[in-house]
C-alpha positions as CSV (number, residue, x, y, z in Angstrom):
1,X,30.0,18.9,-32.7
2,X,27.7,19.5,-29.7
3,X,24.4,21.2,-30.2
4,X,24.4,25.0,-30.0
5,X,23.1,26.0,-26.5
6,X,20.6,28.7,-25.6
7,X,22.2,32.0,-24.6
8,X,20.4,34.1,-22.0
9,X,20.0,37.4,-23.8
10,X,17.3,38.9,-21.6
11,X,16.6,42.6,-22.0
12,X,16.1,44.9,-19.1
13,X,18.6,43.5,-16.7
14,X,18.7,46.8,-14.9
15,X,15.0,46.3,-13.8
16,X,15.8,44.3,-10.7
17,X,13.7,42.7,-7.9
18,X,14.4,43.4,-4.3
19,X,14.7,41.4,-1.1
20,X,14.4,41.9,2.6
21,X,17.9,43.3,2.7
22,X,20.4,44.2,5.4
23,X,22.9,47.0,5.5
24,X,26.0,44.9,6.2
25,X,28.6,45.1,3.4
26,X,31.1,42.5,2.4
27,X,34.9,42.7,2.1
28,X,36.3,41.9,-1.3
29,X,39.3,42.6,-3.4
30,X,38.4,44.5,-6.6
31,X,40.1,45.4,-9.9
32,X,37.9,47.9,-11.7
33,X,40.1,47.7,-14.8
34,X,39.1,44.0,-15.3
35,X,37.4,42.8,-18.4
36,X,33.7,41.7,-18.0
37,X,32.5,38.2,-18.6
38,X,30.4,38.9,-21.7
39,X,30.8,35.4,-23.1
40,X,29.2,32.5,-21.2
41,X,30.7,29.0,-21.3
42,X,27.8,27.8,-23.4
43,X,27.7,28.8,-27.1
44,X,25.4,31.3,-28.7
45,X,22.3,29.8,-30.4
46,X,21.4,30.4,-34.1
47,X,18.7,32.9,-34.9
48,X,16.2,30.1,-35.3
49,X,16.5,29.0,-31.7
50,X,14.3,30.3,-29.0
51,X,15.5,31.9,-25.7
52,X,13.7,31.2,-22.4
53,X,12.3,34.4,-20.9
54,X,11.1,35.3,-17.4
55,X,7.3,35.2,-17.6
56,X,6.5,38.4,-15.9
57,X,7.9,41.9,-15.9
58,X,8.5,43.3,-12.4
59,X,7.0,46.6,-11.3
60,X,9.9,48.9,-11.8
61,X,9.1,52.0,-9.7
62,X,8.7,50.4,-6.2
63,X,11.3,47.7,-6.8
64,X,14.0,50.2,-7.8
65,X,13.7,51.9,-4.5
66,X,13.9,48.6,-2.6
67,X,17.0,47.5,-4.6
68,X,18.6,50.9,-4.0
69,X,18.1,50.4,-0.2
70,X,19.4,46.8,-0.4
71,X,22.7,47.7,-2.1
72,X,23.0,51.0,-0.2
73,X,22.8,52.9,-3.5
74,X,26.0,51.3,-4.8
75,X,25.9,50.1,-8.4
76,X,28.2,48.8,-11.2
77,X,27.7,49.3,-14.9
78,X,28.0,46.0,-16.8
79,X,29.3,45.5,-20.3
80,X,25.8,46.0,-21.7
81,X,25.5,49.4,-20.0
82,X,23.0,48.1,-17.4
83,X,23.2,49.4,-13.8
84,X,23.7,46.4,-11.6
85,X,23.8,46.4,-7.7
86,X,27.3,46.2,-6.5
87,X,27.6,42.8,-4.7
88,X,30.1,44.2,-2.2
89,X,27.1,46.0,-0.6
90,X,24.5,43.2,-0.7
91,X,23.7,41.4,2.5
92,X,26.0,38.7,3.8
93,X,24.4,35.2,4.3
94,X,23.1,34.2,7.7
95,X,25.1,30.9,7.5
96,X,28.3,33.1,7.4
97,X,30.6,30.8,5.5
98,X,30.8,27.8,3.2
99,X,31.6,24.5,4.9
100,X,34.7,22.6,3.9
101,X,34.1,19.5,1.8
102,X,30.7,20.6,0.5
103,X,31.5,22.1,-2.9
104,X,34.0,20.4,-5.2
105,X,35.9,20.4,-8.5
106,X,35.8,16.8,-9.8
107,X,38.2,15.0,-12.0
108,X,35.8,12.7,-13.8
109,X,36.8,9.3,-15.0
110,X,34.8,8.4,-18.2
111,X,34.9,6.1,-21.1
112,X,36.5,8.9,-23.1
113,X,39.3,9.5,-20.5
114,X,39.6,11.7,-17.4
115,X,39.0,15.4,-17.3
116,X,38.1,18.1,-14.8
117,X,34.8,19.8,-15.5
118,X,32.1,21.9,-13.8
119,X,31.3,22.3,-10.2
120,X,29.6,19.8,-7.9
121,X,28.2,19.7,-4.3
122,X,26.9,17.3,-1.7
123,X,23.2,17.6,-0.9
124,X,20.9,16.0,1.6
125,X,17.6,14.6,0.5
126,X,14.9,12.4,2.0
127,X,15.2,10.0,-0.9
128,X,18.5,8.3,0.1
129,X,20.2,7.7,3.4
130,X,23.5,9.2,2.2
131,X,23.8,12.6,0.6
132,X,24.2,12.8,-3.2
133,X,26.8,14.6,-5.3
134,X,24.9,17.0,-7.7
135,X,26.2,18.6,-10.8
136,X,25.1,19.7,-14.3
137,X,24.9,17.0,-17.0
138,X,26.0,19.3,-19.9
139,X,29.7,18.8,-19.1
140,X,29.6,15.1,-20.0
141,X,30.5,13.9,-23.5
142,X,33.2,15.2,-25.8
143,X,31.5,15.1,-29.1
144,X,27.9,15.1,-28.1
145,X,26.0,15.5,-24.9
146,X,25.4,12.4,-22.8
147,X,21.8,11.9,-21.7
148,X,20.6,10.9,-18.3
149,X,19.9,7.4,-19.4
150,X,23.4,7.1,-20.9
151,X,25.4,8.7,-18.0
152,X,25.9,5.5,-16.0
153,X,27.6,3.9,-19.0
154,X,29.8,7.0,-19.5
155,X,31.1,8.0,-16.0
156,X,33.2,5.3,-14.3
157,X,34.3,7.3,-11.3
158,X,35.9,10.6,-10.2
159,X,38.0,12.3,-7.5
160,X,36.6,15.2,-5.5
161,X,38.6,18.3,-4.7
162,X,37.2,20.8,-2.2
163,X,37.2,24.3,-3.7
164,X,38.2,25.8,-0.4
165,X,41.5,23.8,-0.4
166,X,44.6,23.9,-2.5
167,X,43.7,20.8,-4.6
168,X,46.8,18.9,-3.7
169,X,44.8,15.9,-2.5
170,X,41.4,14.4,-3.3
171,X,38.8,14.7,-0.5
172,X,36.6,11.8,-1.7
173,X,35.6,9.8,-4.8
174,X,32.6,9.1,-6.9
175,X,31.3,5.5,-6.4
176,X,28.3,5.3,-8.7
177,X,25.9,7.2,-11.0
178,X,22.2,7.9,-10.1
179,X,20.4,7.4,-13.4
180,X,18.0,10.3,-14.0
181,X,16.2,9.2,-17.2
182,X,14.9,12.6,-18.2
183,X,18.1,14.5,-17.5
184,X,19.3,16.4,-20.6
185,X,21.9,19.1,-21.3
186,X,20.9,22.7,-21.4
187,X,20.7,23.3,-25.1
188,X,17.2,24.1,-26.3
189,X,14.1,25.5,-24.5
190,X,12.6,22.1,-23.9
191,X,15.7,20.9,-21.9
192,X,16.2,24.1,-19.9
193,X,14.9,22.5,-16.7
194,X,16.5,19.1,-17.1
195,X,20.2,19.8,-16.7
196,X,21.2,17.8,-13.7
197,X,23.4,14.8,-12.8
198,X,23.6,12.9,-9.5
199,X,26.2,10.5,-8.0
200,X,26.9,8.6,-4.8
201,X,30.2,9.2,-3.0
202,X,32.6,7.2,-1.0
203,X,34.5,8.4,2.1
204,X,31.7,10.6,3.5
205,X,32.9,10.8,7.0
206,X,34.5,14.2,6.6
207,X,32.0,15.6,4.2
208,X,29.4,18.3,4.8
209,X,26.2,18.0,2.8
210,X,24.0,21.0,2.1
211,X,20.2,20.9,3.0
212,X,17.5,21.5,0.4
213,X,15.2,24.5,0.4
214,X,11.5,23.5,0.5
215,X,10.1,26.5,-1.4
216,X,11.1,28.3,-4.6
217,X,12.8,31.7,-4.3
218,X,10.8,34.9,-4.4
219,X,11.6,37.8,-6.8
220,X,14.1,40.0,-5.0
221,X,15.6,37.3,-2.8
222,X,19.4,37.5,-2.3
223,X,21.0,34.1,-3.0
224,X,24.6,33.1,-3.1
225,X,26.5,31.3,-5.9
226,X,29.0,29.0,-4.2
227,X,31.8,28.5,-6.7
228,X,35.4,29.2,-7.5
229,X,35.3,32.2,-9.9
230,X,38.9,32.9,-10.4
231,X,39.8,34.1,-13.8
232,X,42.3,36.9,-14.7
233,X,40.9,40.3,-14.3
234,X,37.7,39.4,-12.5
235,X,36.7,40.2,-8.9
236,X,37.4,37.4,-6.5
237,X,35.8,36.8,-3.1
238,X,37.8,34.8,-0.6
239,X,34.6,33.2,0.8
240,X,33.6,31.8,-2.6
241,X,30.1,33.2,-2.0
242,X,28.8,35.5,-4.7
243,X,25.5,37.3,-3.9
244,X,22.9,37.5,-6.6
245,X,19.4,39.0,-6.8
246,X,16.6,36.7,-7.9
247,X,14.5,37.8,-10.9
248,X,12.2,34.8,-11.1
249,X,11.9,31.2,-9.8
250,X,9.0,29.2,-11.2
251,X,10.1,26.0,-9.6
252,X,11.9,24.8,-12.7
253,X,13.9,27.8,-14.1
254,X,15.6,30.3,-11.9
255,X,16.9,33.7,-13.2
256,X,19.1,35.9,-11.2
257,X,21.5,38.8,-11.6
258,X,25.3,38.9,-10.8
259,X,27.5,41.6,-12.4
260,X,29.2,40.2,-15.4
261,X,32.7,41.2,-14.1
262,X,32.4,37.8,-12.4
263,X,33.3,35.1,-15.0
264,X,31.3,31.9,-14.5
265,X,33.1,29.5,-16.9
266,X,33.3,26.2,-15.1
267,X,30.7,27.2,-12.5
268,X,27.8,25.2,-14.0
269,X,26.5,22.7,-11.4
270,X,27.5,24.9,-8.5
271,X,24.9,25.4,-5.7
272,X,22.8,28.4,-5.3
273,X,22.1,29.0,-1.6
274,X,19.6,31.0,0.3
275,X,20.6,33.0,3.4
276,X,20.1,29.9,5.6
277,X,22.5,27.8,3.5
278,X,19.8,25.8,1.8
279,X,20.1,24.8,-1.9
280,X,17.6,26.7,-4.0
281,X,19.1,25.5,-7.3
282,X,22.2,25.0,-9.4
283,X,23.9,27.4,-11.7
284,X,23.6,26.5,-15.4
285,X,24.5,29.4,-17.7
286,X,25.1,33.1,-18.1
287,X,24.1,35.8,-20.5
288,X,25.9,39.0,-19.5
289,X,24.8,39.9,-15.9
290,X,21.7,37.8,-16.2
291,X,22.3,34.2,-15.0
292,X,20.2,31.1,-15.3
293,X,19.8,28.2,-12.9
294,X,17.8,24.9,-12.5
295,X,15.5,25.3,-9.5
296,X,15.7,22.8,-6.6
297,X,12.0,21.8,-6.8
298,X,12.5,20.5,-10.4
299,X,15.8,18.8,-9.4
300,X,14.1,17.1,-6.5
301,X,11.2,15.9,-8.8
302,X,13.7,14.4,-11.2
303,X,15.6,12.6,-8.3
304,X,12.3,11.3,-7.0
305,X,11.2,10.0,-10.3
306,X,14.6,8.3,-10.7
307,X,14.1,6.5,-7.4
308,X,10.6,5.4,-8.4
309,X,11.9,4.1,-11.7
310,X,14.3,1.6,-10.1
């Protein structure tokens, strides 16, 4: 069996950090009778395992006022009883909508057979001429996690399906694996900032790659999880962009809040975007309304080291 993975059980989710907000609200369909997502896709650790924690406590008094202005005083109560800003009232992104052929479900071809897993996206870097397909590595391997050094021998290809389309036809295909030697599945504290996989893609002419952010997020920034979160009883947004409030980004680990009515099983590897549509990280795991990501600065460092190791 796979190793038990860290669950993000961070106290004080109601103490949020604020951003330079706006007062525009989003349009979304809601079902307030829905069951919250209290169980992340990753399994709960044993009592002997450690849980990564944000390193600093925010100053509650001033931030509460800013968050209240940001969400226009509209809150949800999550399954742990925390008051969480209602994402319907958080600012819309400046980039307005997600581009077609940028975020994908992938049917992976592996030495253990083909299966659909996780979320992936195309990203521009200055390390390669063509954009790379980025995802989370913890989806690879049926009995045990596959390491970064082993991934090229495990993944043999894959078909890309745009999350904005109906999935009836593939929009591209995986051509090769970028070996990231230190990549490792999110499982224990020492691997929390290593969970990434990268690939080259064929048929790029109709693709739209996302740019990278050059700086970490600041506490209180509003970022957007670009993913297909469609499970029975959860809220759904037609634009596939779910606004989150950043708690902390240290350049390796990224913590943020999204109400746990949004179920994120299968969203690992999805891009986290700032208001300009730049990638600030990838989604990795959830613990109630507190979510965990891998920061883009760390991902870029891993990709750069992989290029240097060739």
